[in-house]
LUMFIDO-377880 format. One record per residue (C-alpha): residue in one letter; z negated, x negated, y. Coordinates in Angstrom, 1 decimal. Each point is the difference from the previous one (the first is absolute). Layout:
+-----+--------+--------+--------+
: res :     c3 :     c1 :     c2 :
+-----+--------+--------+--------+
:   A :      Z :      X :      Y :
...
+-----+--------+--------+--------+
This chain:
+-----+--------+--------+--------+
: res :     c3 :     c1 :     c2 :
+-----+--------+--------+--------+
:   M :   28.1 :  -30.5 :   49.5 :
:   M :   -0.2 :    1.4 :   -3.6 :
:   I :    1.8 :   -1.6 :   -2.5 :
:   G :    2.6 :    2.4 :   -1.4 :
:   S :    0.5 :    1.4 :    3.5 :
:   T :    3.2 :   -0.5 :    2.1 :
:   S :    0.4 :   -2.9 :    2.5 :
:   A :    0.6 :    0.5 :    4.0 :
:   C :    3.8 :   -1.9 :    0.2 :
:   I :   -0.9 :    0.2 :   -3.7 :
:   R :    5.7 :   -5.9 :  -10.9 :
:   C :    6.3 :    0.1 :   -7.8 :
:   K :    1.4 :    2.6 :   -1.7 :
:   G :    3.8 :    0.4 :   -0.4 :
:   R :    3.0 :   -2.5 :   -0.7 :
:   G :    1.4 :   -2.8 :    2.6 :
:   P :    3.6 :    0.5 :    0.9 :
:   D :    2.7 :    1.2 :   -2.4 :
:   F :    2.7 :   -2.9 :    0.2 :
:   R :    2.8 :    0.9 :   -1.9 :
:   R :    1.7 :   -2.1 :   -2.5 :
:   D :    2.8 :   -2.4 :    1.8 :
:   D :    2.7 :   -2.1 :   -1.7 :
:   N :    0.0 :   -2.7 :    3.1 :
:   S :   -2.9 :   -2.3 :   -1.0 :
:   L :   -0.4 :   -1.3 :    3.8 :
:   M :   -0.7 :    3.9 :    0.9 :
:   V :   -2.5 :    0.3 :   -3.2 :
:   M :   -1.7 :   -3.4 :    1.2 :
:   L :   -0.5 :    1.0 :    3.5 :
:   L :   -1.6 :    3.8 :   -0.9 :
:   L :   -2.5 :   -1.7 :   -2.1 :
:   L :   -0.8 :   -2.4 :    2.6 :
:   S :   -0.5 :    3.1 :    2.1 :
:   A :   -2.2 :    1.2 :   -2.6 :
:   I :   -2.2 :   -2.7 :   -0.4 :
:   I :   -0.4 :   -0.3 :    4.2 :
:   L :   -0.8 :    3.3 :   -0.1 :
:   V :   -2.8 :   -0.7 :   -2.6 :
:   G :   -1.3 :   -2.9 :    1.9 :
:   C :   -0.4 :    1.8 :    3.0 :
:   Q :   -3.2 :    1.8 :   -0.5 :
:   G :   -1.7 :   -0.8 :    3.0 :
:   R :   -3.7 :    0.2 :    0.9 :
:   R :   -2.4 :    2.6 :   -1.8 :
:   G :    3.2 :    0.5 :   -2.7 :
:   T :    2.2 :    1.4 :    2.9 :
:   A :    3.5 :    0.0 :   -0.4 :
:   S :    2.9 :   -1.6 :    2.1 :
:   D :    1.0 :    1.5 :    2.9 :
:   K :    3.8 :   -0.6 :   -0.8 :
:   E :   -0.2 :    1.9 :   -3.3 :
:   M :    1.4 :    3.6 :    0.6 :
:   S :    0.6 :    3.2 :   -2.5 :
:   P :    3.5 :    1.5 :   -0.3 :
:   T :    0.7 :    2.8 :    2.0 :
:   I :   -2.4 :    3.1 :   -0.1 :
:   S :    3.0 :    2.4 :   -1.8 :
:   D :    0.0 :   -3.1 :   -2.8 :
:   T :   -3.7 :   -0.8 :   -0.2 :
:   T :   -1.7 :    0.7 :   -3.7 :
:   L :   -3.0 :    2.2 :    0.3 :
:   P :   -2.9 :   -2.6 :   -0.6 :
:   S :   -2.7 :    1.3 :   -2.4 :
:   V :   -3.0 :    1.3 :    1.1 :
:   K :   -2.7 :   -0.9 :   -2.6 :
:   Y :   -3.5 :    0.0 :    1.5 :
:   A :    0.4 :    1.7 :    3.6 :
:   K :   -1.1 :    4.0 :    0.2 :
:   G :    1.0 :    0.6 :    3.2 :
:   F :    4.0 :   -0.6 :    0.2 :
:   R :    3.1 :    0.3 :   -2.2 :
:   F :    3.8 :   -0.5 :    0.8 :
:   E :    2.8 :    2.6 :   -1.0 :
:   K :    3.5 :   -0.4 :    0.3 :
:   D :    1.6 :    1.6 :    2.9 :
:   P :    4.1 :    0.8 :    0.5 :
:   D :   -0.1 :   -1.9 :    3.3 :
:   G :   -2.9 :   -2.6 :   -0.8 :
:   I :   -3.5 :    0.4 :   -1.6 :
:   L :   -2.8 :    1.8 :    0.4 :
:   L :   -3.6 :   -1.3 :    0.7 :
:   I :   -2.7 :    2.7 :   -0.9 :
:   F :   -3.5 :   -0.7 :    0.8 :
:   T :   -2.6 :    1.9 :   -2.4 :
:   D :   -3.5 :    0.6 :    0.4 :
:   P :   -1.7 :   -3.0 :   -2.4 :
:   I :   -2.8 :    1.9 :   -0.4 :
:   K :    0.8 :    3.5 :   -0.7 :
:   A :    3.0 :   -0.4 :   -2.6 :
:   G :    3.1 :    2.0 :    0.7 :
:   R :   -0.5 :    0.4 :    3.8 :
:   E :    3.0 :   -1.0 :    2.2 :
:   I :   -1.2 :   -1.2 :    3.6 :
:   T :    3.5 :   -0.6 :    1.4 :
:   R :    3.6 :   -1.5 :   -0.8 :
:   Y :    2.2 :   -2.5 :    1.5 :
:   R :    3.8 :   -0.5 :   -0.8 :
:   L :    0.9 :   -3.7 :    0.4 :
:   V :    3.9 :   -0.5 :    1.2 :
:   P :    2.5 :   -2.1 :    1.2 :
:   R :    0.1 :   -0.3 :    3.8 :
:   D :    3.2 :    1.9 :    0.4 :
:   S :   -1.3 :    3.2 :   -1.7 :
:   K :   -0.1 :    3.2 :    1.2 :
:   A :   -3.7 :    1.7 :    0.6 :
:   K :   -0.9 :    2.8 :   -2.5 :
:   A :   -2.1 :    2.6 :    0.7 :
:   G :   -3.6 :    0.6 :   -1.5 :
:   V :   -0.8 :   -3.8 :   -1.0 :
:   T :   -0.4 :   -3.1 :    2.5 :
:   D :    2.7 :   -2.4 :    0.1 :
:   I :   -0.8 :   -3.7 :   -0.3 :
:   A :    3.2 :   -2.5 :    0.7 :
:   V :   -0.8 :   -2.9 :   -2.1 :
:   P :   -0.2 :   -3.0 :   -0.2 :
:   V :   -2.4 :    0.6 :    3.1 :
:   T :    0.4 :   -2.6 :    2.3 :
:   R :   -2.6 :    0.7 :    2.8 :
:   I :   -3.7 :    1.2 :   -1.6 :
:   A :   -2.8 :    0.8 :    2.1 :
:   A :   -3.3 :    0.3 :   -2.2 :
:   S :   -3.4 :    1.6 :    0.6 :
:   S :   -1.8 :   -2.5 :   -2.6 :
:   T :   -0.2 :   -3.2 :   -0.9 :
:   T :    0.3 :    0.9 :   -3.9 :
:   H :    3.7 :    0.9 :    1.1 :
:   A :    0.6 :   -3.3 :    1.5 :
:   G :   -1.6 :   -1.6 :   -3.0 :
:   F :    2.7 :    2.2 :   -2.2 :
:   L :    2.7 :   -1.1 :    2.3 :
:   S :   -0.9 :   -3.7 :   -0.3 :
:   A :    0.0 :    0.3 :   -3.9 :
:   V :    3.6 :    0.7 :   -0.3 :
:   G :    1.2 :   -2.2 :    2.5 :
:   S :    0.6 :    2.6 :    2.8 :
:   A :   -2.5 :   -1.0 :    2.4 :
:   K :    2.5 :   -0.7 :    3.0 :
:   Q :    0.7 :    3.7 :   -0.4 :
:   L :   -3.1 :    1.0 :    1.5 :
:   M :    0.0 :    0.2 :    3.8 :
:   G :   -2.9 :    1.6 :    0.6 :
:   C :   -3.8 :    0.6 :   -1.1 :
:   N :   -3.0 :    1.9 :    1.2 :
:   S :   -2.8 :   -2.6 :    0.6 :
:   P :    2.2 :   -2.8 :   -0.8 :
:   E :   -2.8 :   -2.8 :    0.8 :
:   R :   -1.3 :    1.1 :   -3.7 :
:   L :    3.1 :   -1.3 :   -1.5 :
:   F :   -1.0 :   -2.9 :   -2.5 :
:   D :    3.1 :   -1.2 :   -0.8 :
:   T :    1.0 :   -3.2 :    1.9 :
:   L :    3.2 :    0.9 :    0.7 :
:   L :   -0.5 :    3.5 :    0.9 :
:   F :   -2.6 :   -1.1 :    2.4 :
:   N :    2.2 :   -2.9 :    1.2 :
:   R :    2.7 :    2.8 :    0.9 :
:   F :   -2.5 :    2.3 :    1.6 :
:   A :   -1.5 :   -3.2 :    2.2 :
:   R :    3.8 :   -0.6 :    1.3 :
:   G :    0.8 :    3.4 :    0.6 :
:   E :    2.6 :    0.5 :   -2.6 :
:   L :   -2.3 :    2.7 :   -1.8 :
:   V :   -1.3 :    2.6 :    2.4 :
:   R :   -3.2 :    2.1 :    0.5 :
:   T :    0.6 :    3.9 :   -1.1 :
:   G :   -3.4 :    0.9 :    0.3 :
:   R :   -3.4 :   -0.5 :   -1.2 :
:   D :   -1.7 :    1.0 :   -3.3 :
:   Q :    1.8 :    3.1 :   -1.4 :
:   G :    0.9 :    1.3 :    3.8 :
:   Y :    3.7 :   -0.6 :    1.2 :
:   N :    1.0 :   -0.4 :    3.6 :
:   L :    2.9 :    2.3 :   -0.5 :
:   E :    1.3 :   -0.7 :    3.3 :
:   F :    0.4 :   -3.4 :   -1.0 :
:   L :    0.7 :    0.6 :   -3.4 :
:   I :    3.1 :    2.4 :    1.1 :
:   A :    1.2 :   -2.7 :    2.7 :
:   S :    0.0 :   -3.0 :   -2.8 :
:   K :    2.5 :    2.3 :   -2.1 :
:   P :   -1.3 :   -1.1 :   -3.9 :
:   D :    2.3 :    1.1 :   -3.1 :
:   L :   -3.2 :    1.2 :   -1.5 :
:   V :   -3.8 :    0.6 :    0.6 :
:   L :   -2.8 :   -0.3 :   -2.7 :
:   K :   -3.0 :    1.6 :    0.1 :
:   S :   -2.9 :    0.0 :   -2.6 :
:   G :    0.0 :    3.5 :   -1.4 :
:   V :   -3.3 :    2.2 :    0.7 :
:   D :   -0.2 :    3.6 :   -1.8 :
:   G :    1.3 :    2.8 :    2.1 :
:   Q :    1.6 :   -2.6 :    2.9 :
:   F :    3.7 :   -0.4 :   -1.6 :
:   V :    1.4 :    1.6 :    3.0 :
:   P :    1.8 :   -2.5 :    2.4 :
:   D :   -0.4 :    0.1 :    4.2 :
:   P :    2.9 :    2.3 :    0.7 :
:   R :    0.7 :   -2.6 :    2.8 :
:   L :    1.6 :   -2.6 :   -2.8 :
:   A :    1.7 :    2.8 :   -1.7 :
:   E :    1.9 :    0.6 :    3.2 :
:   A :    0.5 :   -3.6 :    0.3 :
:   A :    1.7 :   -0.1 :   -3.4 :
:   I :   -2.9 :   -2.5 :   -1.3 :
:   P :   -1.4 :    0.6 :   -3.6 :
:   V :   -3.3 :   -0.1 :   -1.0 :
:   M :   -1.1 :   -1.1 :   -3.1 :
:   Y :   -3.5 :    0.6 :   -1.5 :
:   V :   -1.3 :   -2.7 :   -2.5 :
:   L :   -2.6 :    1.4 :   -2.5 :
:   E :   -0.7 :   -3.5 :   -1.9 :
:   W :   -3.8 :    0.1 :    1.0 :
:   M :    0.0 :    3.6 :   -2.0 :
:   E :    0.8 :   -1.7 :   -3.3 :
:   P :   -2.6 :   -0.2 :   -2.5 :
:   T :    0.8 :   -3.3 :   -1.2 :
:   P :    0.7 :   -3.5 :    1.0 :
:   L :    3.7 :   -0.4 :   -1.4 :
:   G :    0.7 :    3.7 :    1.3 :
:   R :   -0.8 :   -1.2 :    3.2 :
:   A :    1.9 :   -3.2 :   -0.1 :
:   E :    3.0 :    1.8 :   -1.9 :
:   W :    0.7 :    1.7 :    3.8 :
:   I :    1.9 :   -3.6 :    0.3 :
:   K :    2.8 :    1.6 :   -1.7 :
:   V :    0.1 :    2.6 :    3.2 :
:   F :    0.1 :   -2.7 :    2.4 :
:   G :    2.6 :   -1.7 :   -2.1 :
:   M :    2.4 :    2.9 :    0.0 :
:   I :   -0.3 :    0.8 :    3.7 :
:   T :    1.0 :   -3.3 :    0.8 :
:   G :    2.4 :   -1.0 :   -2.2 :
:   R :   -2.2 :   -1.9 :   -2.3 :
:   I :   -0.5 :    1.5 :   -2.8 :
:   T :    0.8 :   -2.5 :   -2.6 :
:   A :   -2.2 :   -2.3 :    1.6 :
:   A :   -2.7 :    2.8 :    0.2 :
:   D :    0.4 :    0.1 :   -3.6 :
:   S :   -0.3 :   -3.5 :   -1.0 :
:   V :   -3.1 :   -0.7 :    2.3 :
:   F :   -1.4 :    3.2 :   -1.6 :
:   K :    0.6 :   -1.2 :   -3.6 :
:   I :   -2.1 :   -3.3 :    0.7 :
:   I :   -3.0 :    2.2 :    1.2 :
:   E :    0.0 :    1.9 :   -2.7 :
:   S :    0.3 :   -2.4 :   -2.7 :
:   N :   -2.7 :   -2.2 :    2.0 :
:   Y :   -2.2 :    3.0 :    0.3 :
:   H :    0.4 :    1.1 :   -3.5 :
:   S :   -1.1 :   -3.5 :   -1.5 :
:   L :   -3.0 :   -0.2 :    2.2 :
:   A :   -1.0 :    3.4 :   -0.8 :
:   D :   -0.1 :   -0.8 :   -3.9 :
:   K :   -2.3 :   -2.5 :    0.8 :
:   G :   -2.3 :    2.3 :    1.4 :
:   H :    0.3 :    2.6 :   -2.5 :
:   R :   -0.8 :   -2.5 :   -2.7 :
:   A :   -3.3 :   -1.4 :    2.1 :
:   P :   -2.6 :    0.3 :   -2.5 :
:   E :   -2.4 :    1.6 :    2.6 :
:   K :    0.5 :    1.9 :    2.8 :
:   V :   -1.9 :   -0.5 :    3.2 :
:   K :   -1.3 :    2.5 :    2.0 :
:   V :    1.3 :   -0.4 :    3.6 :
:   L :   -1.2 :    1.2 :    3.4 :
:   T :    2.5 :    0.7 :    2.6 :
:   G :    0.1 :    1.0 :    3.7 :
:   N :   -3.1 :    0.3 :    2.2 :
:   V :   -1.7 :    2.4 :    2.3 :
:   F :    1.5 :    1.3 :    3.0 :
:   K :   -1.8 :    2.1 :    2.4 :
:   G :   -2.5 :    0.9 :   -2.6 :
:   T :    2.6 :    0.8 :   -3.2 :
:   W :    1.0 :   -1.9 :   -2.4 :
:   Y :    3.8 :    0.5 :   -0.4 :
:   M :    1.4 :   -1.3 :   -3.6 :
:   P :    3.4 :    1.1 :   -1.5 :
:   G :    0.2 :    3.1 :   -2.1 :
:   G :    0.9 :   -0.6 :   -3.9 :
:   R :    3.6 :    1.0 :    0.9 :
:   N :    0.8 :   -2.8 :    2.5 :
:   Y :    1.9 :   -2.6 :   -0.4 :
:   M :   -3.0 :   -2.4 :    0.5 :
:   A :   -1.4 :    1.1 :   -3.0 :
:   R :    2.7 :   -0.6 :   -2.0 :
:   F :   -0.3 :   -3.5 :    1.4 :
:   F :   -3.3 :   -0.1 :   -1.3 :
:   E :    0.7 :    1.2 :   -3.1 :
:   D :    2.8 :   -2.8 :   -0.7 :
:   A :   -2.1 :   -2.8 :    1.2 :
:   G :   -2.8 :    1.1 :   -2.8 :
:   M :   -2.3 :    1.4 :    2.2 :
:   D :   -2.1 :    2.8 :   -0.5 :
:   Y :    0.1 :    2.5 :    2.4 :
:   L :   -2.8 :    2.6 :    0.5 :
:   W :    2.1 :    2.6 :    1.3 :
:   K :    3.4 :   -0.4 :   -2.0 :
:   D :   -0.2 :    3.3 :   -1.7 :
:   N :    0.1 :    1.6 :    3.5 :
:   D :    3.0 :    2.1 :    0.5 :
:   Q :    0.1 :   -0.5 :    3.6 :
:   A :    2.8 :   -2.3 :    1.9 :
:   S :   -1.7 :   -0.1 :    3.5 :
:   S :   -3.4 :   -1.7 :    0.6 :
:   L :   -3.2 :    1.0 :   -1.3 :
:   A :   -3.0 :    0.7 :    2.7 :
:   L :   -3.3 :   -1.2 :   -1.9 :
:   S :   -3.5 :   -0.9 :    1.7 :
:   F :   -1.3 :   -3.9 :    0.2 :
:   E :   -2.5 :    1.4 :   -2.6 :
:   S :    2.1 :    1.3 :   -2.3 :
:   V :    2.0 :   -3.3 :    0.1 :
:   V :   -3.3 :   -2.1 :   -0.3 :
:   Y :   -1.1 :    2.3 :   -3.1 :
:   R :    3.3 :   -0.7 :   -2.1 :
:   L :    1.0 :   -3.4 :    1.0 :
:   S :   -2.7 :   -2.2 :    1.6 :
:   E :    0.7 :   -2.3 :   -3.4 :
:   A :    3.4 :   -0.3 :    0.5 :
:   P :    0.8 :   -3.5 :   -0.8 :
:   V :    3.3 :    0.4 :    2.6 :
:   W :    0.8 :    1.4 :    3.4 :
:   I :    3.3 :    0.1 :    1.7 :
:   N :    2.1 :    1.7 :    2.9 :
:   V :   -3.2 :   -0.3 :    2.8 :
:   N :    1.1 :   -0.2 :    3.1 :
:   V :   -1.4 :   -3.4 :    1.5 :
:   D :    0.6 :   -3.4 :   -0.4 :
:   S :   -3.3 :   -1.2 :   -0.9 :
:   I :   -3.4 :    0.7 :   -1.9 :
:   S :   -2.1 :   -0.4 :    3.2 :
:   R :    2.2 :    2.5 :    2.0 :
:   L :   -0.3 :    2.3 :   -3.0 :
:   I :   -3.9 :   -0.5 :    0.0 :
:   A :    0.1 :    0.5 :    4.0 :
:   A :    2.0 :    3.4 :   -0.1 :
:   E :   -2.3 :    1.4 :   -2.8 :
:   A :   -3.3 :   -1.8 :   -1.3 :
:   R :   -0.2 :    2.2 :   -3.3 :
:   Y :    3.1 :   -2.0 :   -1.4 :
:   S :   -2.6 :   -2.3 :   -1.1 :
:   I :   -1.1 :    1.9 :   -2.7 :
:   F :    3.6 :   -0.7 :   -1.7 :
:   R :    0.1 :   -2.4 :   -3.0 :
:   A :    3.7 :   -0.8 :    0.9 :
:   L :   -1.3 :   -1.1 :    3.6 :
:   K :   -2.7 :   -1.9 :   -1.2 :
:   E :    2.0 :   -2.0 :   -2.8 :
:   Q :    2.6 :    0.0 :    3.2 :
:   R :    2.9 :    1.4 :   -2.1 :
:   V :    1.2 :    2.3 :    3.0 :
:   Y :    3.8 :    0.0 :    0.9 :
:   S :    2.0 :    0.9 :    3.1 :
:   I :    3.6 :    0.5 :    0.4 :
:   F :    0.1 :   -1.8 :    2.9 :
:   N :    1.5 :   -3.4 :   -1.2 :
:   R :    3.4 :    0.6 :    1.4 :
:   T :   -0.8 :    1.1 :    3.9 :
:   N :    1.8 :   -1.1 :    3.5 :
:   P :   -2.2 :   -0.2 :    3.2 :
:   Q :    1.4 :    2.9 :    1.5 :
:   G :   -1.3 :    2.4 :   -3.1 :
:   G :    2.9 :   -0.2 :   -2.3 :
:   N :   -1.0 :    0.1 :   -3.9 :
:   D :    2.5 :   -0.4 :   -2.4 :
:   F :   -2.2 :    2.2 :   -2.4 :
:   W :    1.5 :    3.1 :    1.6 :
:   E :    3.8 :   -2.2 :    0.2 :
:   G :    1.0 :   -2.1 :   -2.5 :
:   A :   -2.7 :    0.9 :   -2.8 :
:   V :    1.3 :    3.4 :   -0.1 :
:   V :    3.4 :   -1.2 :   -1.5 :
:   R :   -1.9 :   -2.5 :   -2.2 :
:   P :   -2.6 :    1.8 :   -2.1 :
:   D :    0.4 :   -2.8 :   -2.4 :
:   K :   -1.5 :   -2.4 :    2.2 :
:   V :   -2.8 :    2.3 :    1.4 :
:   L :   -0.7 :    0.5 :   -4.1 :
:   A :   -0.2 :   -3.7 :   -0.4 :
:   D :   -2.7 :    0.0 :    2.3 :
:   L :   -2.0 :    2.6 :   -1.2 :
:   L :    0.3 :   -1.6 :   -3.6 :
:   A :   -1.3 :   -3.1 :    1.6 :
:   I :   -3.0 :    1.7 :    1.5 :
:   A :   -0.9 :    2.1 :   -3.5 :
:   H :    1.1 :   -2.5 :   -2.4 :
:   P :    0.4 :   -3.7 :    1.3 :
:   E :   -0.3 :   -1.5 :   -3.0 :
:   L :    3.9 :    1.7 :   -0.7 :
:   M :    1.4 :   -1.1 :    3.4 :
:   P :   -1.3 :   -4.0 :   -0.2 :
:   A :    0.9 :   -1.6 :    3.3 :
:   H :    1.1 :    3.2 :    1.9 :
:   N :    1.5 :   -0.2 :    3.1 :
:   W :   -1.2 :    3.3 :    2.4 :
:   N :    2.7 :    1.8 :    1.4 :
:   Y :   -1.4 :    2.7 :    1.7 :
:   Y :   -3.6 :    0.5 :   -0.8 :
:   K :   -2.8 :   -2.8 :    0.6 :
:   P :   -3.6 :   -1.1 :   -0.9 :
:   L :   -2.8 :    0.8 :    2.7 :
:   V :   -2.5 :   -2.7 :    0.7 :
:   F :   -2.9 :    0.0 :    2.9 :
:   D :    1.2 :   -1.2 :    3.5 :
+-----+--------+--------+--------+
């Protein structure tokens, strides 16, 4: 799988609760205690407490959107409009949804989603990562290829039969899905495929096409946590988690920008004779910039992957000191796959890194689940790769250095 693509069955902005002043001192103390407990209930990956809930949708203040290009919120007389736009082609609206209370009447011309959603079917482990981050893991009732879930709680729910298989990769088993009656189906949006199967519409099951993978920046991808917070009734939690991510990311990026030398980076490897690398407008290119790396295709205006020949990569990057995002877990296997890799300096000096640090025996990889929500942790790894002197005693999150086996 190429870095920058979607995964099969593929983590704070805003204020806390608005506690009004009360002359009853006991009530004030109880409210303050509740606030302290809420802050202290951040779980794994900076996730939010399952018990935290936002006000009803009609009372919800619209969250700000600072980095994401693919969605915005607008007030509607009966709820909130969630409008999805093309992150690449500015001004192009793709689709819109109306988030309404459960007792609302349907409105023509827009897809209604009754919130908070309590039974969600997802086509991607990335969606599961967002749900876990806002404390809504229990609201995931089904997933495509659930054996690839990395989150221990979610995987154990699948093993116990509490979380069901709704399909494989990006394809749903529609008959089973309709029989399972989820409140909402999540799909990774692919351009030109934003029309749900009519059988789902007949069963009154709304489909939301999630576009986080199209975002050109890591923080833009992570900000989709606010969409998941809104649909699950945990927008306050989503804002809080994102504020932590945002602060951490900027602190790390500042280190990368101030690094005196930009380290040339080689990324990816050959697949069926072609070397694929992210375009200059891909979110990985932004990661490289913020990590103090020199990416040779940073000025390219393409968001999708670039298809390059082996020879052109050797010509330009044979002396690159670091090599990341290879799709094997040892240098020996890398050479076994392609003997010509031995020419690269990074391999000779054993500065080769994969994204397989957090995996499970079933093929689940947290890089396509939790890492999408936690770009700050990804950036910490990349900084440690490019500038280890800036990250002393770093503990690897999603990346790991490869060795001979």
